[in-house]
Backbone as a ProteinNet text record, in pm:
[ID]
protein_1_A
[PRIMARY]
MGHAGMAATVVRYLRSVGAPTTAAAPSPATAPPRPALRAVREDERAPLDPAEFRSVLGHFASGVTIITAPGEPGPAGFACQSFASLSLDPPLVTFMVARTSATWPRIARAGVFCVNVLGAGQGGLCRGFAVSGGDKFAGVPYGTAPVTGSPRLADVPAWIDCTVQAVHTGGDHLIVVGRVEALGTDPAAAENGPLLFHRGTFGHFRP
[TERTIARY]
-4891.6	-4892.6	-4764.6	-4680.8	-4542.4	-4559.4	-4444.5	-4421	-4463.4	-4468.9	-4524.2	-4661.4	-4716.4	-4888.6	-4930.1	-4889.4	-4910.7	-4911.6	-4809.9	-4787.7	-4927.5	-4941.5	-5051.2	-5179	-5201.5	-5346.9	-5359.9	-5249.5	-5235.4	-5250.2	-5193.8	-5218.3	-5364.6	-5424.3	-5584.6	-5675.1	-5640.8	-5685.6	-5675.5	-5567.8	-5566.7	-5650.5	-5647.6	-5719.4	-5864.6	-5917.3	-6073.4	-6109.6	-6006.6	-6082.4	-6025.4	-5988.8	-5939	-5808.9	-5731.7	-5629.6	-5509.1	-5409.1	-5295.2	-5197.1	-5151.4	-5057.4	-4906.9	-4878.4	-4731.1	-4747.6	-4640.6	-4604.9	-4612.7	-4670	-4697	-4547.3	-4511.2	-4370.4	-4386.3	-4307.1	-4286.8	-4286.3	-4337.3	-4352.8	-4213.2	-4150.8	-4033.3	-4023.2	-3886.4	-3885.4	-3863.3	-3926.1	-3908.2	-3782.8	-3694.6	-3587.7	-3595.5	-3501.7	-3510.8	-3479.4	-3542.6	-3486.8	-3383	-3313.9	-3162.6	-3130.2	-3051.9	-2991.9	-2966.4	-2988.5	-2956.1	-2811.8	-2777	-2583	-2593.3	-2482.9	-2459.6	-2309.5	-2256.3	-2130.2	-2084.7	-1985.9	-1941.5	-1962.1	-2062.5	-2024.4	-1933.2	-1913.5	-1775.5	-1795.9	-1905.5	-1905.5	-1913.8	-1884.7	-1902.2	-1736.8	-1640.6	-1495.3	-1440.9	-1332.3	-1268.3	-1185.1	-1204.1	-1138.2	-988.7	-923.3	-783.8	-698.8	-627.3	-546.3	-444.3	-410	-314.8	-158.3	-133.8	8.8	17.2	-69.7	-84.7	-56.5	-129.6	-136.5	19.6	75.8	218.7	308.8	283.2	395	364.1	258.6	236.8	315.8	282.3	301.3	472.8	522.6	664.7	732.3	704.8	748.9	808.2	748.2	763	889.8	986.2	1106.1	1105.8	1158.6	1169.3	1282.5	1324.8	1416.9	1362.2	1456.8	1446.6	1495.9	1384.7	1409.8	1392.3	1440.4	1428.4	1377.2	1231.1	1179	1212.1	1288.6	1306.8	1237.1	1234.8	1174.3	1232.1	1248.3	1295	1197.2	1222.9	1117.4	1193	1092.3	1131.5	1076.5	1155.7	1282.8	1400.2	1366.3	1479.7	1416.6	1502.3	1434.5	1349.7	1273	1193.3	1229.4	1239.7	1244.8	1186.3	1178.1	1132.9	1183.1	1201.4	1239.7	1127.1	1122.3	988.6	1058.4	952	971.7	864.7	768.9	635.9	662.2	752.2	797.9	799.2	740.8	777.9	742.8	790.3	783.6	634.9	555.7	431	384	456	419.7	580.2	581.8	703.8	654.6	539.1	488.6	353.5	329.1	450.4	515.7	635.6	744.8	676.9	627.8	546.6	621.2	603.5	676	537	560.6	437.9	505.8	460.1	505.3	396.4	371.7	270.9	314	241.8	273	159.4	178.9	80.7	0.4	-134.9	-202	-164	-122.5	-51.7	69.5	143.9	287.9	278.4	391	428.3	504.5	578.8	664.6	602.1	466	410.7	340.6	274.4	253.5	357.9	477	582.4	622.5	612.6	630.9	532.2	400.1	290.6	295.6	325.5	318.9	443.6	549.2	638.5	632.8	516.8	480.8	577.3	703.8	796.4	863	950.2	1050.1	1115.9	1228.6	1341.4	1346.3	1356.2	1346.5	1497.5	1558.5	1702	1702.4	1746.9	1719.5	1857.8	1830.4	1965.6	2009.6	2151.9	2256.9	2266.5	2358.1	2376.6	2460.9	2463.4	2537	2464.2	2375.9	2292.9	2202.1	2178.5	2094	2096	2202.4	2182.5	2142.8	2137.5	2069.7	1935	1899.7	1751.4	1705.5	1759.9	1716.8	1683.3	1772.3	1781.1	1668.2	1617.3	1502.4	1365	1377	1265.2	1195	1283.6	1215.4	1156.4	1068.7	986.7	1033.4	1038.9	1077.9	1239.4	1312.2	1416.7	1483.8	1616.3	1659.7	1726.8	1651.7	1689.5	1826.1	1847.1	1974	2084.1	2111.8	2195.8	2312.4	2422.8	2544.7	2525.5	2424.8	2397.5	2420.9	2551	2572.9	2483.1	2442.1	2356	2381.2	2328.9	2328.2	2173.4	2169.1	2015.8	1977.9	1891.4	1827.8	1813.3	1849.8	1856.1	1747.7	1628.2	1484.6	1420.9	1391.4	1300	1397.9	1497.5	1592.8	1590.2	1506.8	1500.8	1626.3	1638.1	1788.9	1810.5	1932	1978.5	2098.3	2084	2150.9	2276.2	2403.2	2496	2506.3	2607.2	2637.6	2514.3	2428.8	2328.8	2318.3	2268.1	2302.4	2219.2	2105.5	2042.4	1919.6	1864.3	1785.6	1732.4	1575.4	1466	1389.1	1393.3	1370	1235.9	1109.7	1010.9	893.6	790.7	691	572.8	501.2	377.8	257	233.4	108.6	9.2	-39.4	-172.6	-136.8	-262.6	-236.2	-372	-394.4	-504.4	-521.4	-642.6	-657.8	-639.7	-585.8	-572.5	-607.8	-719.9	-724.6	-639	-595.2	-490.1	-338.2	-332.3	-237.9	-280.6	-189.3	-213	-103.7	-157.7	-91.5	-71.9	86	125.5	190.5	130.1	207.9	304.9	414	512.1	541.4	553.6	603.4	745.7	837.3	965.1	1043.7	1110.5	1177.7	1301	1374.5	1505.7	1559.1	1636.3	1675.1	1848.4	1902.4	2036.6	2103.5	2198.9	2285	2415.6	2472.5	2603	2679.8	2748.8	2803.4	2885.6	2965.2	3050.7	2958.7	2849.5	2779.3	2685.8	2628.4	2557.4	2658.9	2802.3	2873.7	2840.5	2799.3	2775.1	2620.9	2551.8	2402.3	2308.8	2172.9	2066.8	2048	2006.1	1957.1	1823.1	1799	1680.3	1629.2	1488.7	1423.5	1347.4	1342	1270.5	1241.2	1112.6	1058.6	1134.6	1103.2	1175.1	1320.4	1402.8	1537.2	1593.9	1696	1762.3	1855.6	1887.7	1990.6	2033.7	2112.7	2175	2143.5	2172.3	2144.3	2276.8	2257.8	2369.8	2349.2	2390.1	2338.5	2391.6
3391.5	3248.1	3234.5	3145.6	3089.9	3033.6	2993.8	2919.6	2797.2	2711.6	2577.7	2574.1	2676.8	2683.1	2720	2818	2849.8	2701.4	2646.9	2525.9	2436	2416.5	2321.2	2359	2498.4	2542.5	2515.7	2549.2	2534.8	2347	2299.9	2125.8	2103.6	2173.2	2131.1	2169	2306.8	2343.4	2278.4	2213	2140.3	2025.1	1954.7	1838.5	1875.8	1976.6	1979.7	1989.6	2044.4	2079.3	1945.3	1845.9	1748.8	1745.4	1830	1865.6	1778.9	1726.9	1661.6	1739.4	1687.8	1744.6	1725.4	1598.5	1572.1	1578.3	1606.8	1613.6	1455.8	1476.1	1347.6	1319.8	1175.2	1128.1	1127.3	1197.4	1227.2	1094.9	1082.4	944.8	907.4	762.8	767.6	804.4	863.5	902	791.4	771.1	669.2	662.6	576.3	540.9	573.5	640.4	613.8	456.7	444	289.5	302.8	175.7	133.5	137.9	202.7	161.4	38.1	-20	-159.2	-177.9	-267.1	-255.9	-355.3	-287.2	-357.5	-340.9	-401.5	-392.7	-262.9	-216.8	-93.3	-175	-86.5	-136.4	-71	-135.7	-69	47.4	110.5	231.6	340.9	279.7	345.2	358.7	290.2	291.5	416.5	440.9	552.8	541.8	624.9	612.8	640.8	551.2	556.3	415.7	469.1	364.9	305.1	158.6	104.2	175.3	163.2	211.6	370.7	447	618.6	609	551.6	533.2	506.8	396.3	396	486.2	540.4	644.5	762.4	815.9	942.3	910.1	802	768.7	761.9	706.5	672.4	791.1	908.8	1033.5	1082	992.7	985.1	900.9	987.2	905.6	846.5	742.7	670	600.4	540.4	449.4	318.4	233.2	106	25.9	-91.7	-164.1	-330	-405	-567.7	-590.9	-662	-706.1	-848.3	-863.2	-1032.6	-1114.2	-1211.4	-1295.3	-1404.3	-1488.5	-1624.4	-1700.7	-1829.7	-1938.2	-2074.5	-2136	-2273.7	-2309.1	-2380.1	-2439.8	-2351.7	-2209.5	-2100.9	-1995.6	-1889.3	-1750.9	-1688.7	-1589	-1536.6	-1350.1	-1342.4	-1177.6	-1133.5	-1001.8	-957.7	-810	-764.3	-605.4	-507.6	-410.4	-344.6	-184.6	-104.7	29.6	74.5	44.1	128.2	108.4	164.8	154.6	300.6	303.8	440.7	412.1	522.3	545.9	597.4	533.9	565.8	661.5	581.7	664.9	681.7	759.1	758.7	685.5	744.2	694.8	602.5	504.6	406.7	377.5	328.6	339.3	233.1	289.3	197.4	225.7	126.9	163.7	99.7	82	38.3	-4	-106.9	-131.2	-199.9	-212.5	-238.4	-367	-463.6	-603.9	-621	-653.7	-724.3	-807.3	-842.6	-971.3	-1101.2	-1088	-1197.1	-1241.3	-1159.3	-1207.5	-1374.5	-1408	-1546	-1539.7	-1422.1	-1423.7	-1384.4	-1291.8	-1265.4	-1355.7	-1459.8	-1579.7	-1619.9	-1609.4	-1674.5	-1594.5	-1453	-1349.9	-1333.7	-1342.3	-1349.5	-1473.7	-1565.7	-1721.6	-1679.7	-1589.3	-1584.6	-1486.8	-1350.6	-1281.3	-1168.7	-1155	-1047.1	-1009.8	-936.7	-897	-798.7	-777.5	-684.5	-601	-461.9	-384.8	-364.3	-386.6	-362.9	-243.7	-157.5	-31.4	-10.9	-16	-48	77.5	80.7	183.9	195.4	294.9	303.6	214.7	167.6	47.8	-94.4	-101.4	-228.6	-238.8	-207.7	-225.4	-390.6	-443.3	-583.1	-633	-633.6	-732.9	-692.3	-541.9	-528.1	-610.7	-635.8	-712.5	-864.7	-898.7	-1060.9	-1089.4	-978.4	-982.8	-957.3	-915.1	-887.2	-983.9	-1065.9	-1211.8	-1300.7	-1374.8	-1471.6	-1595.2	-1676.5	-1795.5	-1822	-1925.6	-1937.4	-1906.8	-1934.7	-1910.5	-1775.9	-1689.8	-1543.9	-1481	-1584.4	-1571.2	-1621.2	-1691.5	-1773.5	-1663.7	-1697.5	-1576.4	-1473.5	-1450.8	-1309.2	-1306.2	-1250.5	-1245.8	-1187.7	-1252.2	-1173.2	-1245.2	-1168	-1222.5	-1238.1	-1191.4	-1190.1	-1064.6	-1022.8	-884.6	-907.4	-834.4	-891.7	-935.6	-877.9	-923.8	-1046.3	-1042.9	-1115.7	-1214	-1220.5	-1317.2	-1303.3	-1216.3	-1181	-1153.8	-1193.8	-1179.1	-1031.6	-1001.9	-874.7	-865.2	-818.2	-819.3	-729	-770.2	-710.7	-607	-500.2	-366.5	-288.7	-306.8	-219.4	-82.9	32.9	153.7	137.8	67.6	104.5	-34.7	-79.1	-183.6	-165.1	-220.7	-197.5	-329.8	-383.9	-513.7	-496.9	-572.4	-540.3	-679.3	-646.1	-752.8	-693.7	-783	-775.9	-684	-538.6	-516.4	-542.8	-501.5	-500.1	-523.4	-583.7	-596.1	-521	-441.9	-395.6	-421.7	-435.8	-448.4	-281.5	-274.7	-175.5	-203	-239.2	-277.5	-396.9	-377.9	-517.4	-502.9	-474.4	-468.4	-479.7	-524.7	-534.8	-415	-353.9	-250.3	-317.3	-349.1	-438.9	-290.4	-309.8	-201.7	-303	-247.6	-322.4	-220.9	-276.8	-227.9	-250.3	-132.6	-143.4	-184.5	-301.2	-354.2	-330.3	-290.4	-264.4	-204.1	-132.3	-87	-42.3	25.3	65	113.2	120.1	193.3	134.8	121.9	103.7	231.1	306.9	431.2	417.3	313.4	302.3	266.1	223.7	170.3	272.9	371.7	509.2	606.9	608.5	724.6	692.7	622.9	608.4	665.4	683.3	728.9	631	662.5	544.4	529.6	398.9	368.3	431.6	484.6	578.9	488.7	489.3	446.9	536.2	562.5	682.6	641.3	629.1	627.6	488.7	384.8	249.6	217.3	331.1	306.3	334.7	270	326.3	427.4	495	624.7	636.9	744.2	771.5	925.6	964.6	1086.4	1178.8	1294.7	1395.4	1527.6	1560.2	1700.3	1813.5
4089.9	4063.9	3984.1	4057.2	4034	3849.5	3808.5	3695.3	3723.8	3832.6	3850.6	3854.8	3901.5	3908.6	3789.4	3702	3563.8	3456.1	3507.8	3411.1	3437.1	3568	3598.4	3548.3	3575.3	3507.5	3356.9	3301.9	3113.4	3108.1	3199.9	3165	3196.6	3284.3	3318.4	3222.8	3166.1	3053.1	2917.5	2884.9	2755.3	2751.3	2916.4	2937.9	2928.1	2980.1	2973.9	2842.2	2700.7	2591	2536.5	2555.7	2485.7	2420.5	2446.9	2347.9	2403.3	2328.2	2366.3	2464.9	2570.3	2674.6	2649	2557.3	2509	2363.5	2297.7	2174.6	2106	2021.4	1939.4	1862.8	1876.4	1809.9	1686.1	1598.8	1488.4	1392.2	1280.5	1222.4	1156.7	1159.7	1099	949.6	904.7	771.1	695.5	577.7	457.3	419.3	408.1	354	203	86.8	-15.1	-72.3	-172.9	-229.7	-253.7	-232.4	-276.8	-419.1	-457.8	-581.4	-640.1	-758.7	-786	-819	-777.8	-773.9	-915.2	-991.7	-1145.7	-1150.9	-1228.4	-1284.7	-1348.6	-1397.1	-1485.2	-1632	-1680.4	-1838	-1900.1	-2026.2	-2098.4	-2137	-2165.3	-2225.3	-2076.4	-1991.7	-1857	-1831.1	-1886.7	-1807.5	-1878.7	-1800.7	-1865.3	-1972.7	-2059.4	-2195.7	-2200.9	-2130.2	-2130.5	-2212.2	-2323.2	-2392.4	-2285	-2240.7	-2169.7	-2189.5	-2334.1	-2351.9	-2323.9	-2344	-2312.5	-2185.2	-2090.5	-1935.8	-1898.3	-1938.9	-1891.2	-2001.7	-2060.6	-2130.8	-2032.6	-2014.1	-1940	-1796.8	-1722.1	-1575.5	-1587.8	-1707.4	-1688.1	-1719	-1721.3	-1687.1	-1549.8	-1455.5	-1300	-1266.5	-1251.9	-1230.7	-1060.7	-1080	-922	-911.2	-764.3	-755.3	-769.9	-741.6	-787.5	-641.2	-652.7	-525.4	-540.7	-462.4	-487.3	-359.4	-350.2	-228.2	-216.5	-110.1	-88.7	45.1	42.2	169.8	186	296.7	291.7	280.3	261.5	206.8	181.2	119.1	110.4	-30.9	-107	-142.1	-100	-103.7	-120.8	-128.6	-105.1	-88.8	-221.3	-171.7	-307.4	-334.5	-444	-445	-603.5	-603.7	-752.5	-712.7	-834.7	-866.4	-866.3	-758	-767.1	-775.7	-853.9	-854.2	-781.2	-764.4	-656.1	-500.8	-462.7	-321.5	-275.3	-132.3	-93.8	71.3	151.7	284.3	308.3	425.2	434.5	573.3	679.7	803.4	883.8	961.5	1079.8	1194.2	1258.1	1357.7	1363.7	1357	1355	1242.9	1197.5	1104.1	1002.9	896.6	795.4	651.6	567.3	443.5	327.9	232.7	141.7	-23.8	-67.9	-209.2	-280.4	-422.4	-480.7	-577.8	-594.6	-639.1	-741.8	-859.6	-943.5	-852.1	-904.2	-835.6	-906	-1029.9	-1107.9	-1063.4	-969	-953.9	-915.3	-936.9	-896.8	-782.6	-750.3	-619.8	-493.3	-529.2	-398.1	-320.2	-347.5	-271.2	-159.2	-210.7	-140.5	-26.6	-68.5	37.6	166.4	92.9	172.4	259.1	250.7	324.5	431.2	367.4	485	589.2	548.4	634.7	660.1	610	609.8	485.1	480.6	372.5	403.7	314.4	325.8	185.3	195.7	73.1	64.8	-57.5	-95	-192.1	-152.6	-208.7	-318.2	-479.8	-522.3	-552.2	-591.2	-617.3	-791.2	-825.1	-933.6	-973.4	-1127.5	-1153.8	-1092.1	-1041.6	-1007.4	-1109.2	-1222.4	-1324.6	-1371.1	-1381.5	-1399.7	-1321.2	-1182.6	-1082.2	-1070	-1096.5	-1085	-1215.9	-1340.5	-1448.9	-1406.4	-1326.5	-1294.1	-1190.4	-1159.5	-1061.1	-1106.1	-1223	-1281.4	-1398.3	-1391.1	-1505.5	-1369.7	-1486.4	-1365.3	-1384.1	-1296	-1294.2	-1277.9	-1267.5	-1236.5	-1096.6	-1082	-939.3	-931	-915.7	-933.5	-813.9	-713.7	-637.6	-668.6	-780.1	-824.6	-860.5	-780.5	-795.6	-734.2	-699.3	-604.9	-464.9	-415.1	-267.4	-177.8	-69.4	29	179.3	279.9	383.9	461.1	556.9	637.7	721.9	710.3	784.9	922.2	1003.1	1142.9	1234.6	1196.5	1272.8	1175.4	1077.4	999.4	920.2	898.6	854.8	690.5	638.5	467.3	406.2	317.2	223.6	211.9	253.8	242.3	149.2	37.2	-74.2	-60.9	-91.3	-79.8	-156.9	-102.2	-172.3	-206.3	-130.4	-163.7	-89.5	-107.4	-32.5	90.3	81.6	190.7	215.5	309.9	327.5	455.3	423	551.4	553.6	690.8	730	795.8	717.9	764	786.1	868.8	865.6	792.6	740.1	656.3	774	730.2	845.6	797.6	656.9	577	440.8	379.3	242.5	202.7	92.6	54.4	-109.2	-164.8	-318.7	-358	-492.9	-571.9	-735.6	-782.3	-892.9	-930.7	-1052.9	-1083.8	-996	-884.3	-816.4	-655.1	-556	-427.4	-352.9	-228.7	-186.5	-53.3	-38.4	97.4	170.3	309.7	401.8	494.1	533.3	608	739	840.1	949.3	964.7	979.3	990.1	1116.3	1137.5	1250.7	1275.3	1141	1123.2	987	1013.4	857.2	882.2	778.9	774.5	648.3	636.6	510	495.5	389	345.2	297.3	344.5	327.9	219.5	207.7	69.3	-65.8	-40.5	-171.7	-171.4	-104.3	-124.6	-171.3	-184.3	-258.1	-418.5	-479.2	-607.4	-642.6	-543.7	-561.3	-594.3	-625.6	-628.3	-776	-798.5	-937.4	-971.8	-1088.3	-1112.6	-1221.1	-1247	-1361.7	-1410.1	-1539.9	-1600.4	-1734.4	-1767.5	-1907.2	-1984.2	-1861	-1942.5	-1964.3	-1886.1	-1872.3	-1754.7	-1694.5	-1584.1	-1617.4	-1524.7	-1497.1	-1351	-1328	-1210	-1163.4	-1055.1	-1013.4	-1024.1	-1082.8	-1084.7	-1039.6	-933.5	-880.2	-982.4
[MASK]
+++++++++++++++++++++++++++++++++++++++++++++++++++++++++++++++++++++++++++++++++++++++++++++++++++++++++++++++++++++++++++++++++++++++++++++++++++++++++++++++++++++++++++++++++++++++++++++++++++++++++++++++

């Protein structure tokens, strides 16, 4: 008797004794109850003092940039320490901005921006763009970035012309991702090295 005949004999026997010839479908598993969603209580928050947080993270030295964008009645811009390259393919950069920033909504409306990388000796320029309100561009020479038309400040070592790719929330800040459309350097301005920020003060790079 071949395999087919044996199988047929087994099935006839099972039917004769009233046994099931097919496996019963398993009963669906009961999902565990979903936990109740609630806000984080004060006693569950990380025991971090804001002043200590800033002091410790201030030990991380960084470069300094000014983010600019075109707009009406005039261009917008602010000093930004939290800038970084993000991706090579596609070419992306990122910067962080406080959700309370009065300048960010103007940049968001423009949908484009230019990252102006500051050089040593441009601490005064940075301070001018770090204040809130007023005409930050008064007396500041600038041209236009080639793709977006965002202000490209004069005499900066490097600039990156971008369109806004995405915006994510990150606590009390926004994480802005920009796609690089054009970029360039000023070799003469770059000879002086970058403007650095460390523990609340400006400095410069020395090999």
